[in-house]
A tleap script that builds the chain and sets N, CA, C and O, in Angstrom:
source leaprc.protein.ff14SB
mol = sequence {
  NMET SER ILE ARG TYR GLU ARG LEU GLY GLU
  GLU VAL LYS LYS THR LEU SER GLU ILE ILE
  ARG GLU MET LYS ASP PRO ARG ILE SER ASP
  MET THR THR VAL ALA SER VAL GLU LEU THR
  ASN ASP LEU LYS TYR ALA LYS VAL LYS VAL
  SER VAL TYR ASP LYS ASP ASP GLU ALA ARG
  LYS ALA SER VAL ALA ALA LEU ASN GLY ALA
  SER GLY PHE ILE ALA ARG GLU VAL GLY ARG
  ARG MET GLU ILE ARG ALA LEU PRO LYS PHE
  THR PHE LEU LEU ASP GLU SER ILE GLU TYR
  SER VAL TYR ILE SER LYS ILE ILE ASP GLU
  ILE ASN LYS LYS ASP ASN ASN CGLN
}
set mol.1.N position { 116.199 -46.286 173.820 }
set mol.1.CA position { 115.246 -45.211 174.032 }
set mol.1.C position { 115.698 -44.403 175.245 }
set mol.1.O position { 116.119 -44.965 176.256 }
set mol.2.N position { 115.607 -43.093 175.136 }
set mol.2.CA position { 116.074 -42.248 176.224 }
set mol.2.C position { 115.078 -42.259 177.389 }
set mol.2.O position { 113.920 -42.652 177.250 }
set mol.3.N position { 115.572 -41.819 178.514 }
set mol.3.CA position { 114.748 -41.786 179.712 }
set mol.3.C position { 113.564 -40.846 179.522 }
set mol.3.O position { 112.471 -41.101 180.028 }
set mol.4.N position { 113.789 -39.751 178.786 }
set mol.4.CA position { 112.714 -38.782 178.547 }
set mol.4.C position { 111.534 -39.446 177.839 }
set mol.4.O position { 110.383 -39.251 178.230 }
set mol.5.N position { 111.820 -40.233 176.798 }
set mol.5.CA position { 110.755 -40.898 176.048 }
set mol.5.C position { 110.063 -41.971 176.884 }
set mol.5.O position { 108.852 -42.164 176.778 }
set mol.6.N position { 110.835 -42.664 177.710 }
set mol.6.CA position { 110.245 -43.672 178.590 }
set mol.6.C position { 109.292 -43.021 179.585 }
set mol.6.O position { 108.195 -43.527 179.823 }
set mol.7.N position { 109.713 -41.888 180.172 }
set mol.7.CA position { 108.853 -41.171 181.114 }
set mol.7.C position { 107.593 -40.661 180.437 }
set mol.7.O position { 106.492 -40.780 180.973 }
set mol.8.N position { 107.770 -40.091 179.253 }
set mol.8.CA position { 106.623 -39.583 178.508 }
set mol.8.C position { 105.673 -40.726 178.157 }
set mol.8.O position { 104.455 -40.573 178.243 }
set mol.9.N position { 106.232 -41.876 177.758 }
set mol.9.CA position { 105.418 -43.053 177.453 }
set mol.9.C position { 104.614 -43.512 178.652 }
set mol.9.O position { 103.452 -43.892 178.511 }
set mol.10.N position { 105.219 -43.484 179.831 }
set mol.10.CA position { 104.510 -43.875 181.061 }
set mol.10.C position { 103.389 -42.895 181.389 }
set mol.10.O position { 102.309 -43.303 181.815 }
set mol.11.N position { 103.644 -41.607 181.193 }
set mol.11.CA position { 102.602 -40.601 181.444 }
set mol.11.C position { 101.446 -40.766 180.458 }
set mol.11.O position { 100.280 -40.652 180.834 }
set mol.12.N position { 101.781 -41.035 179.193 }
set mol.12.CA position { 100.743 -41.271 178.188 }
set mol.12.C position { 99.939 -42.509 178.567 }
set mol.12.O position { 98.715 -42.523 178.430 }
set mol.13.N position { 100.619 -43.543 179.040 }
set mol.13.CA position { 99.948 -44.782 179.447 }
set mol.13.C position { 98.944 -44.514 180.570 }
set mol.13.O position { 97.813 -44.996 180.516 }
set mol.14.N position { 99.351 -43.749 181.586 }
set mol.14.CA position { 98.447 -43.420 182.694 }
set mol.14.C position { 97.243 -42.628 182.198 }
set mol.14.O position { 96.106 -42.904 182.580 }
set mol.15.N position { 97.505 -41.646 181.347 }
set mol.15.CA position { 96.428 -40.802 180.831 }
set mol.15.C position { 95.469 -41.608 179.970 }
set mol.15.O position { 94.253 -41.447 180.071 }
set mol.16.N position { 96.019 -42.483 179.117 }
set mol.16.CA position { 95.176 -43.340 178.282 }
set mol.16.C position { 94.297 -44.240 179.138 }
set mol.16.O position { 93.120 -44.434 178.833 }
set mol.17.N position { 94.860 -44.787 180.202 }
set mol.17.CA position { 94.092 -45.665 181.094 }
set mol.17.C position { 92.897 -44.924 181.679 }
set mol.17.O position { 91.790 -45.459 181.733 }
set mol.18.N position { 93.128 -43.689 182.116 }
set mol.18.CA position { 92.036 -42.888 182.672 }
set mol.18.C position { 90.957 -42.619 181.620 }
set mol.18.O position { 89.764 -42.762 181.888 }
set mol.19.N position { 91.392 -42.231 180.429 }
set mol.19.CA position { 90.443 -41.892 179.361 }
set mol.19.C position { 89.616 -43.112 178.977 }
set mol.19.O position { 88.397 -43.011 178.831 }
set mol.20.N position { 90.260 -44.256 178.813 }
set mol.20.CA position { 89.546 -45.474 178.409 }
set mol.20.C position { 88.543 -45.881 179.488 }
set mol.20.O position { 87.432 -46.310 179.177 }
set mol.21.N position { 88.935 -45.745 180.754 }
set mol.21.CA position { 88.028 -46.084 181.840 }
set mol.21.C position { 86.794 -45.185 181.852 }
set mol.21.O position { 85.701 -45.622 182.213 }
set mol.22.N position { 86.977 -43.925 181.455 }
set mol.22.CA position { 85.878 -42.955 181.482 }
set mol.22.C position { 84.982 -43.017 180.243 }
set mol.22.O position { 83.878 -42.472 180.249 }
set mol.23.N position { 85.449 -43.673 179.189 }
set mol.23.CA position { 84.667 -43.719 177.950 }
set mol.23.C position { 83.380 -44.512 178.153 }
set mol.23.O position { 83.353 -45.499 178.888 }
set mol.24.N position { 82.327 -44.070 177.497 }
set mol.24.CA position { 81.010 -44.686 177.665 }
set mol.24.C position { 80.652 -45.638 176.525 }
set mol.24.O position { 79.503 -46.067 176.424 }
set mol.25.N position { 81.606 -45.972 175.676 }
set mol.25.CA position { 81.344 -46.835 174.520 }
set mol.25.C position { 81.047 -48.262 174.991 }
set mol.25.O position { 81.891 -48.875 175.645 }
set mol.26.N position { 79.867 -48.803 174.673 }
set mol.26.CA position { 79.528 -50.158 175.134 }
set mol.26.C position { 80.365 -51.255 174.466 }
set mol.26.O position { 80.424 -52.377 174.970 }
set mol.27.N position { 81.005 -50.944 173.347 }
set mol.27.CA position { 81.835 -51.954 172.671 }
set mol.27.C position { 83.141 -52.191 173.409 }
set mol.27.O position { 83.777 -53.229 173.222 }
set mol.28.N position { 83.550 -51.244 174.244 }
set mol.28.CA position { 84.815 -51.367 174.971 }
set mol.28.C position { 84.549 -52.104 176.276 }
set mol.28.O position { 83.750 -51.664 177.103 }
set mol.29.N position { 85.226 -53.222 176.444 }
set mol.29.CA position { 85.064 -54.042 177.639 }
set mol.29.C position { 85.510 -53.284 178.885 }
set mol.29.O position { 86.440 -52.478 178.836 }
set mol.30.N position { 84.840 -53.550 179.996 }
set mol.30.CA position { 85.221 -52.932 181.266 }
set mol.30.C position { 86.590 -53.428 181.730 }
set mol.30.O position { 87.260 -52.773 182.528 }
set mol.31.N position { 86.991 -54.576 181.230 }
set mol.31.CA position { 88.262 -55.184 181.634 }
set mol.31.C position { 89.378 -54.876 180.630 }
set mol.31.O position { 90.210 -55.737 180.344 }
set mol.32.N position { 89.394 -53.669 180.106 }
set mol.32.CA position { 90.424 -53.238 179.159 }
set mol.32.C position { 91.479 -52.447 179.912 }
set mol.32.O position { 91.171 -51.481 180.610 }
set mol.33.N position { 92.739 -52.874 179.762 }
set mol.33.CA position { 93.839 -52.166 180.408 }
set mol.33.C position { 94.927 -51.874 179.389 }
set mol.33.O position { 95.109 -52.624 178.430 }
set mol.34.N position { 95.638 -50.798 179.599 }
set mol.34.CA position { 96.753 -50.427 178.727 }
set mol.34.C position { 97.985 -51.161 179.236 }
set mol.34.O position { 98.432 -50.947 180.363 }
set mol.35.N position { 98.527 -52.031 178.385 }
set mol.35.CA position { 99.690 -52.824 178.788 }
set mol.35.C position { 100.992 -52.060 178.547 }
set mol.35.O position { 101.882 -52.066 179.398 }
set mol.36.N position { 101.108 -51.399 177.384 }
set mol.36.CA position { 102.335 -50.657 177.092 }
set mol.36.C position { 102.075 -49.612 176.023 }
set mol.36.O position { 101.123 -49.710 175.249 }
set mol.37.N position { 102.942 -48.610 175.998 }
set mol.37.CA position { 102.898 -47.555 174.986 }
set mol.37.C position { 104.297 -47.399 174.432 }
set mol.37.O position { 105.253 -47.194 175.180 }
set mol.38.N position { 104.413 -47.499 173.114 }
set mol.38.CA position { 105.698 -47.293 172.451 }
set mol.38.C position { 105.583 -46.055 171.576 }
set mol.38.O position { 104.799 -46.023 170.627 }
set mol.39.N position { 106.371 -45.033 171.904 }
set mol.39.CA position { 106.377 -43.797 171.135 }
set mol.39.C position { 107.546 -43.790 170.169 }
set mol.39.O position { 108.625 -44.283 170.496 }
set mol.40.N position { 107.340 -43.229 168.967 }
set mol.40.CA position { 108.457 -43.052 168.044 }
set mol.40.C position { 109.294 -41.873 168.531 }
set mol.40.O position { 108.825 -41.066 169.333 }
set mol.41.N position { 110.528 -41.773 168.048 }
set mol.41.CA position { 111.433 -40.711 168.496 }
set mol.41.C position { 110.913 -39.318 168.171 }
set mol.41.O position { 111.179 -38.371 168.911 }
set mol.42.N position { 110.171 -39.180 167.065 }
set mol.42.CA position { 109.633 -37.870 166.703 }
set mol.42.C position { 108.261 -37.616 167.334 }
set mol.42.O position { 107.656 -36.572 167.090 }
set mol.43.N position { 107.772 -38.544 168.132 }
set mol.43.CA position { 106.500 -38.455 168.851 }
set mol.43.C position { 105.291 -38.319 167.930 }
set mol.43.O position { 104.250 -37.807 168.342 }
set mol.44.N position { 105.424 -38.775 166.687 }
set mol.44.CA position { 104.296 -38.692 165.750 }
set mol.44.C position { 103.378 -39.905 165.842 }
set mol.44.O position { 102.195 -39.816 165.514 }
set mol.45.N position { 103.912 -41.025 166.280 }
set mol.45.CA position { 103.127 -42.263 166.337 }
set mol.45.C position { 103.302 -42.926 167.696 }
set mol.45.O position { 104.363 -42.859 168.316 }
set mol.46.N position { 102.233 -43.563 168.133 }
set mol.46.CA position { 102.278 -44.311 169.388 }
set mol.46.C position { 101.572 -45.643 169.174 }
set mol.46.O position { 100.413 -45.691 168.761 }
set mol.47.N position { 102.286 -46.710 169.459 }
set mol.47.CA position { 101.705 -48.048 169.399 }
set mol.47.C position { 101.284 -48.415 170.815 }
set mol.47.O position { 102.115 -48.506 171.719 }
set mol.48.N position { 99.974 -48.626 170.998 }
set mol.48.CA position { 99.424 -48.890 172.324 }
set mol.48.C position { 98.932 -50.327 172.364 }
set mol.48.O position { 98.034 -50.707 171.613 }
set mol.49.N position { 99.523 -51.120 173.243 }
set mol.49.CA position { 99.074 -52.499 173.412 }
set mol.49.C position { 98.093 -52.534 174.572 }
set mol.49.O position { 98.409 -52.131 175.691 }
set mol.50.N position { 96.885 -53.030 174.276 }
set mol.50.CA position { 95.856 -53.120 175.312 }
set mol.50.C position { 95.516 -54.580 175.556 }
set mol.50.O position { 95.488 -55.399 174.638 }
set mol.51.N position { 95.261 -54.874 176.805 }
set mol.51.CA position { 94.861 -56.214 177.188 }
set mol.51.C position { 93.380 -56.161 177.545 }
set mol.51.O position { 92.950 -55.340 178.356 }
set mol.52.N position { 92.619 -57.043 176.931 }
set mol.52.CA position { 91.182 -57.103 177.193 }
set mol.52.C position { 90.895 -58.477 177.760 }
set mol.52.O position { 91.029 -59.488 177.071 }
set mol.53.N position { 90.497 -58.507 179.024 }
set mol.53.CA position { 90.219 -59.786 179.665 }
set mol.53.C position { 88.752 -60.125 179.447 }
set mol.53.O position { 87.868 -59.624 180.142 }
set mol.54.N position { 88.518 -60.982 178.472 }
set mol.54.CA position { 87.165 -61.406 178.133 }
set mol.54.C position { 87.281 -62.784 177.511 }
set mol.54.O position { 88.204 -63.043 176.739 }
set mol.55.N position { 86.353 -63.667 177.841 }
set mol.55.CA position { 86.405 -65.023 177.294 }
set mol.55.C position { 86.125 -65.041 175.790 }
set mol.55.O position { 86.651 -65.888 175.067 }
set mol.56.N position { 85.304 -64.114 175.327 }
set mol.56.CA position { 84.906 -64.067 173.933 }
set mol.56.C position { 85.961 -63.320 173.108 }
set mol.56.O position { 86.229 -62.143 173.349 }
set mol.57.N position { 86.550 -64.015 172.139 }
set mol.57.CA position { 87.586 -63.428 171.292 }
set mol.57.C position { 87.027 -62.267 170.470 }
set mol.57.O position { 87.727 -61.280 170.242 }
set mol.58.N position { 85.780 -62.375 170.026 }
set mol.58.CA position { 85.159 -61.301 169.250 }
set mol.58.C position { 85.007 -60.036 170.088 }
set mol.58.O position { 85.178 -58.931 169.573 }
set mol.59.N position { 84.694 -60.182 171.354 }
set mol.59.CA position { 84.560 -59.019 172.238 }
set mol.59.C position { 85.899 -58.316 172.414 }
set mol.59.O position { 85.954 -57.087 172.460 }
set mol.60.N position { 86.979 -59.089 172.513 }
set mol.60.CA position { 88.310 -58.493 172.627 }
set mol.60.C position { 88.643 -57.704 171.371 }
set mol.60.O position { 89.126 -56.575 171.443 }
set mol.61.N position { 88.377 -58.313 170.210 }
set mol.61.CA position { 88.669 -57.630 168.948 }
set mol.61.C position { 87.790 -56.394 168.768 }
set mol.61.O position { 88.243 -55.380 168.237 }
set mol.62.N position { 86.539 -56.477 169.207 }
set mol.62.CA position { 85.626 -55.337 169.099 }
set mol.62.C position { 86.095 -54.180 169.972 }
set mol.62.O position { 85.969 -53.018 169.585 }
set mol.63.N position { 86.632 -54.490 171.142 }
set mol.63.CA position { 87.144 -53.440 172.023 }
set mol.63.C position { 88.306 -52.703 171.367 }
set mol.63.O position { 88.371 -51.475 171.404 }
set mol.64.N position { 89.219 -53.459 170.767 }
set mol.64.CA position { 90.374 -52.841 170.097 }
set mol.64.C position { 89.912 -52.031 168.889 }
set mol.64.O position { 90.419 -50.935 168.650 }
set mol.65.N position { 88.951 -52.560 168.121 }
set mol.65.CA position { 88.424 -51.835 166.965 }
set mol.65.C position { 87.748 -50.531 167.402 }
set mol.65.O position { 87.895 -49.504 166.739 }
set mol.66.N position { 87.016 -50.570 168.506 }
set mol.66.CA position { 86.358 -49.360 169.016 }
set mol.66.C position { 87.396 -48.323 169.446 }
set mol.66.O position { 87.218 -47.128 169.210 }
set mol.67.N position { 88.469 -48.777 170.069 }
set mol.67.CA position { 89.528 -47.848 170.476 }
set mol.67.C position { 90.195 -47.220 169.255 }
set mol.67.O position { 90.472 -46.020 169.246 }
set mol.68.N position { 90.452 -48.027 168.224 }
set mol.68.CA position { 91.044 -47.482 167.004 }
set mol.68.C position { 90.089 -46.493 166.340 }
set mol.68.O position { 90.526 -45.487 165.781 }
set mol.69.N position { 88.801 -46.773 166.398 }
set mol.69.CA position { 87.816 -45.857 165.832 }
set mol.69.C position { 87.748 -44.538 166.583 }
set mol.69.O position { 87.440 -43.500 165.997 }
set mol.70.N position { 88.031 -44.577 167.866 }
set mol.70.CA position { 87.977 -43.375 168.699 }
set mol.70.C position { 89.358 -42.756 168.905 }
set mol.70.O position { 89.531 -41.919 169.791 }
set mol.71.N position { 90.330 -43.151 168.109 }
set mol.71.CA position { 91.706 -42.694 168.339 }
set mol.71.C position { 91.853 -41.175 168.219 }
set mol.71.O position { 92.674 -40.581 168.918 }
set mol.72.N position { 91.069 -40.539 167.343 }
set mol.72.CA position { 91.132 -39.076 167.229 }
set mol.72.C position { 90.666 -38.398 168.504 }
set mol.72.O position { 91.316 -37.482 169.007 }
set mol.73.N position { 89.529 -38.858 169.025 }
set mol.73.CA position { 89.011 -38.328 170.293 }
set mol.73.C position { 90.009 -38.569 171.413 }
set mol.73.O position { 90.272 -37.678 172.220 }
set mol.74.N position { 90.566 -39.781 171.462 }
set mol.74.CA position { 91.516 -40.132 172.521 }
set mol.74.C position { 92.753 -39.245 172.438 }
set mol.74.O position { 93.245 -38.774 173.463 }
set mol.75.N position { 93.265 -39.010 171.220 }
set mol.75.CA position { 94.446 -38.159 171.044 }
set mol.75.C position { 94.164 -36.732 171.525 }
set mol.75.O position { 95.005 -36.125 172.188 }
set mol.76.N position { 92.991 -36.199 171.196 }
set mol.76.CA position { 92.641 -34.843 171.652 }
set mol.76.C position { 92.579 -34.785 173.177 }
set mol.76.O position { 93.045 -33.823 173.787 }
set mol.77.N position { 91.999 -35.823 173.791 }
set mol.77.CA position { 91.910 -35.862 175.254 }
set mol.77.C position { 93.295 -35.942 175.890 }
set mol.77.O position { 93.564 -35.280 176.892 }
set mol.78.N position { 94.172 -36.756 175.302 }
set mol.78.CA position { 95.549 -36.859 175.822 }
set mol.78.C position { 96.224 -35.497 175.733 }
set mol.78.O position { 96.872 -35.061 176.684 }
set mol.79.N position { 96.074 -34.822 174.591 }
set mol.79.CA position { 96.676 -33.504 174.416 }
set mol.79.C position { 96.134 -32.486 175.400 }
set mol.79.O position { 96.884 -31.669 175.933 }
set mol.80.N position { 94.831 -32.535 175.642 }
set mol.80.CA position { 94.203 -31.590 176.564 }
set mol.80.C position { 94.660 -31.850 177.999 }
set mol.80.O position { 94.981 -30.913 178.729 }
set mol.81.N position { 94.689 -33.112 178.399 }
set mol.81.CA position { 95.027 -33.442 179.787 }
set mol.81.C position { 96.510 -33.303 180.084 }
set mol.81.O position { 96.893 -32.900 181.182 }
set mol.82.N position { 97.346 -33.635 179.105 }
set mol.82.CA position { 98.789 -33.576 179.334 }
set mol.82.C position { 99.393 -32.249 178.886 }
set mol.82.O position { 100.560 -31.966 179.159 }
set mol.83.N position { 98.596 -31.441 178.200 }
set mol.83.CA position { 99.056 -30.147 177.692 }
set mol.83.C position { 100.311 -30.290 176.837 }
set mol.83.O position { 101.313 -29.611 177.064 }
set mol.84.N position { 100.241 -31.190 175.847 }
set mol.84.CA position { 101.349 -31.343 174.909 }
set mol.84.C position { 100.895 -30.872 173.530 }
set mol.84.O position { 99.735 -31.037 173.151 }
set mol.85.N position { 101.829 -30.286 172.792 }
set mol.85.CA position { 101.493 -29.738 171.483 }
set mol.85.C position { 101.451 -30.816 170.412 }
set mol.85.O position { 100.494 -30.902 169.642 }
set mol.86.N position { 102.484 -31.630 170.367 }
set mol.86.CA position { 102.588 -32.657 169.321 }
set mol.86.C position { 101.823 -33.900 169.773 }
set mol.86.O position { 102.250 -34.614 170.680 }
set mol.87.N position { 100.690 -34.143 169.125 }
set mol.87.CA position { 99.888 -35.313 169.471 }
set mol.87.C position { 100.272 -36.486 168.583 }
set mol.87.O position { 100.272 -36.360 167.358 }
set mol.88.N position { 100.599 -37.621 169.181 }
set mol.88.CA position { 100.902 -38.791 168.353 }
set mol.88.C position { 99.625 -39.401 167.784 }
set mol.88.O position { 98.538 -39.229 168.335 }
set mol.89.N position { 99.776 -40.109 166.680 }
set mol.89.CA position { 98.666 -40.877 166.113 }
set mol.89.C position { 98.688 -42.224 166.822 }
set mol.89.O position { 99.674 -42.958 166.753 }
set mol.90.N position { 97.595 -42.538 167.502 }
set mol.90.CA position { 97.534 -43.766 168.289 }
set mol.90.C position { 97.047 -44.931 167.444 }
set mol.90.O position { 96.071 -44.819 166.702 }
set mol.91.N position { 97.746 -46.051 167.573 }
set mol.91.CA position { 97.319 -47.313 166.984 }
set mol.91.C position { 97.198 -48.311 168.125 }
set mol.91.O position { 98.162 -48.568 168.846 }
set mol.92.N position { 96.009 -48.867 168.280 }
set mol.92.CA position { 95.759 -49.802 169.370 }
set mol.92.C position { 95.879 -51.233 168.858 }
set mol.92.O position { 95.312 -51.588 167.824 }
set mol.93.N position { 96.624 -52.043 169.597 }
set mol.93.CA position { 96.835 -53.454 169.260 }
set mol.93.C position { 96.451 -54.311 170.455 }
set mol.93.O position { 96.596 -53.893 171.604 }
set mol.94.N position { 95.961 -55.509 170.177 }
set mol.94.CA position { 95.584 -56.430 171.240 }
set mol.94.C position { 96.824 -57.111 171.801 }
set mol.94.O position { 97.602 -57.707 171.057 }
set mol.95.N position { 97.002 -57.023 173.101 }
set mol.95.CA position { 98.116 -57.683 173.784 }
set mol.95.C position { 97.602 -58.992 174.360 }
set mol.95.O position { 96.716 -58.995 175.215 }
set mol.96.N position { 98.147 -60.083 173.901 }
set mol.96.CA position { 97.673 -61.411 174.302 }
set mol.96.C position { 98.466 -62.000 175.467 }
set mol.96.O position { 98.209 -63.137 175.862 }
set mol.97.N position { 99.407 -61.268 176.017 }
set mol.97.CA position { 100.301 -61.848 177.023 }
set mol.97.C position { 99.564 -62.275 178.294 }
set mol.97.O position { 99.900 -63.308 178.873 }
set mol.98.N position { 98.578 -61.513 178.737 }
set mol.98.CA position { 97.864 -61.886 179.968 }
set mol.98.C position { 97.058 -63.154 179.737 }
set mol.98.O position { 97.060 -64.057 180.574 }
set mol.99.N position { 96.364 -63.226 178.596 }
set mol.99.CA position { 95.585 -64.428 178.291 }
set mol.99.C position { 96.503 -65.645 178.199 }
set mol.99.O position { 96.150 -66.733 178.654 }
set mol.100.N position { 97.679 -65.454 177.609 }
set mol.100.CA position { 98.621 -66.554 177.477 }
set mol.100.C position { 99.117 -67.008 178.853 }
set mol.100.O position { 99.241 -68.206 179.105 }
set mol.101.N position { 99.399 -66.059 179.733 }
set mol.101.CA position { 99.884 -66.440 181.063 }
set mol.101.C position { 98.786 -67.139 181.873 }
set mol.101.O position { 99.081 -68.044 182.654 }
set mol.102.N position { 97.527 -66.731 181.696 }
set mol.102.CA position { 96.422 -67.428 182.364 }
set mol.102.C position { 96.325 -68.860 181.846 }
set mol.102.O position { 96.115 -69.792 182.622 }
set mol.103.N position { 96.478 -69.033 180.539 }
set mol.103.CA position { 96.445 -70.355 179.915 }
set mol.103.C position { 97.563 -71.244 180.473 }
set mol.103.O position { 97.316 -72.397 180.828 }
set mol.104.N position { 98.775 -70.722 180.550 }
set mol.104.CA position { 99.913 -71.478 181.075 }
set mol.104.C position { 99.680 -71.823 182.550 }
set mol.104.O position { 99.992 -72.928 182.994 }
set mol.105.N position { 99.133 -70.875 183.295 }
set mol.105.CA position { 98.850 -71.115 184.712 }
set mol.105.C position { 97.855 -72.260 184.894 }
set mol.105.O position { 98.010 -73.079 185.800 }
set mol.106.N position { 96.834 -72.319 184.036 }
set mol.106.CA position { 95.852 -73.412 184.116 }
set mol.106.C position { 96.511 -74.757 183.831 }
set mol.106.O position { 96.213 -75.751 184.493 }
set mol.107.N position { 97.399 -74.787 182.852 }
set mol.107.CA position { 98.108 -76.035 182.528 }
set mol.107.C position { 98.948 -76.492 183.712 }
set mol.107.O position { 98.953 -77.674 184.056 }
set mol.108.N position { 99.657 -75.557 184.335 }
set mol.108.CA position { 100.488 -75.896 185.487 }
set mol.108.C position { 99.622 -76.404 186.641 }
set mol.108.O position { 99.984 -77.372 187.309 }
set mol.109.N position { 98.476 -75.752 186.875 }
set mol.109.CA position { 97.558 -76.204 187.938 }
set mol.109.C position { 97.060 -77.622 187.673 }
set mol.109.O position { 96.978 -78.434 188.595 }
set mol.110.N position { 96.727 -77.924 186.413 }
set mol.110.CA position { 96.261 -79.266 186.062 }
set mol.110.C position { 97.346 -80.308 186.292 }
set mol.110.O position { 97.070 -81.405 186.778 }
set mol.111.N position { 98.566 -79.967 185.945 }
set mol.111.CA position { 99.689 -80.896 186.164 }
set mol.111.C position { 99.875 -81.130 187.663 }
set mol.111.O position { 100.080 -82.264 188.094 }
set mol.112.N position { 99.803 -80.067 188.449 }
set mol.112.CA position { 99.964 -80.200 189.905 }
set mol.112.C position { 98.852 -81.049 190.510 }
set mol.112.O position { 99.112 -81.838 191.419 }
set mol.113.N position { 97.627 -80.907 190.030 }
set mol.113.CA position { 96.513 -81.710 190.533 }
set mol.113.C position { 96.728 -83.189 190.216 }
set mol.113.O position { 96.455 -84.054 191.048 }
set mol.114.N position { 97.220 -83.474 189.005 }
set mol.114.CA position { 97.482 -84.873 188.628 }
set mol.114.C position { 98.571 -85.458 189.507 }
set mol.114.O position { 98.481 -86.613 189.923 }
set mol.115.N position { 99.617 -84.659 189.799 }
set mol.115.CA position { 100.717 -85.142 190.631 }
set mol.115.C position { 100.242 -85.377 192.073 }
set mol.115.O position { 100.674 -86.334 192.716 }
set mol.116.N position { 99.378 -84.531 192.569 }
set mol.116.CA position { 98.883 -84.681 193.952 }
set mol.116.C position { 97.925 -85.858 194.086 }
set mol.116.O position { 97.839 -86.452 195.161 }
set mol.117.N position { 97.208 -86.211 193.033 }
set mol.117.CA position { 96.260 -87.315 193.077 }
set mol.117.C position { 96.937 -88.665 192.951 }
set mol.117.O position { 96.309 -89.688 193.224 }
set mol.118.N position { 98.171 -88.702 192.556 }
set mol.118.CA position { 98.844 -90.004 192.376 }
set mol.118.C position { 99.517 -90.473 193.629 }
set mol.118.O position { 100.122 -91.545 193.641 }
savepdb mol mol.pdb
quit
């Protein structure tokens, strides 16, 4: 991927983060962050991985579903704020990497506690 697309992806990521934070939809968790944005070379599609930090798996899925439902509004806002002509179609996916790293961290902490108690 060229540097231009990487830069554009980072700008889209920042703009998406602002828009999601400002949205008033109660289905979207307050702990929703944009983890990454992958743009196609023709800029027609964007795969957005979002991380939702919530203990309830249904709440995480509901947040992603709400974002996908609002993708048209989000695309218009991105176009308005970034002043770009070609708006990509956004697809939001749940990024599980943060939850996985928290899980691994807990396992490591438990192992360390067992080692310290012996």
